[in-house]
C-alpha positions, 0 to 999 in steps of 0.5 A, spaced: 504 528 523 508 521 525 506 516 520 505 508 522 510 503 521 507 496 519 511 491 515 507 486 510 509 479 508 506 477 502 507 471 497 509 471 490 504 466 488 498 469 492 493 475 492 495 481 496 488 483 500 489 487 506 484 491 509 486 498 513 483 504 516 486 511 516 485 515 523 487 522 525 487 522 532 481 518 535 477 520 528 477 516 522 480 520 516 474 522 511 477 519 504 472 523 500 475 526 494 482 523 496 487 519 493 491 513 496 497 511 493 502 506 495 509 506 493 514 500 493 522 501 492 528 498 493 529 503 499 525 509 501 529 514 498 531 510 492 529 513 485 527 506 482 519 504 483 518 497 483 510 498 483 505 503 485 498 502 487 493 507 487 485 508 488 486 511 481 488 505 478 484 500 482 489 496 486 486 500 493 479 501 494 475 505 498 470 501 502 467 507 506 470 514 505 467 517 511 470 511 516 477 511 513 476 504 511 479 501 504 483 495 502 489 493 498 487 488 492 492 485 487 491 479 484 496 473 485 498 474 477 499 481 478 504 480 484 508 475 480 509 479 474 510 486 478 513 485 485 519 481 485 521 476 491 525 480 496 525 485 501 523 492 499 521 499 502 514 501 501 510 508 504 503 509 503 500 517 502 493 520 502 493 526 497 488 531 497 491 536 493 498 537 490 499 541 496 496 537 501 499 530 501 500 526 508 504 520 509 500 515 513 504 508 513 511 506 511 515 499 512 518 493 509 514 489 504 517 482 504 515 478 498 516 470 499 517 465 494 511 461 492 509 454 494 513 449 490 509 442 488 513 435 488 
C-alpha cells in the first residue's frame, strides 16, 4: 500500500485542529476497533520521539468509524509545551492488531513561531 504524503504547518501558539478521512481504494476505511497513532520525530528513522498523538490518549478522535472520519485536536498550550518550533517528520498509522498495522500518511510538520505583540 502506498501511503499519502501530506505536509502540515501549525503555529506554536494555536491549537492543532485538523479533520481527515481514511479511505482504502474508493471506500472509507472502517475504523471500528482500530487505533490511530501519529508520531512526530526529527526524521522518520530517528529514535527520538518528539510527540505521539493517538485515539487511545484522546488527541485523535474518531468522528464516524464506518466512514473513516476522524480529527486531530491538540490544544495551543499542549502544542507549545510539547512540540518545539521547527520542521519535523511525522507519520500516521492505523493499528488493528499487533500484526496488522498500516501507515496511512507521512510528511513534514512545520511548527512556526507564535505571534508577538508590541
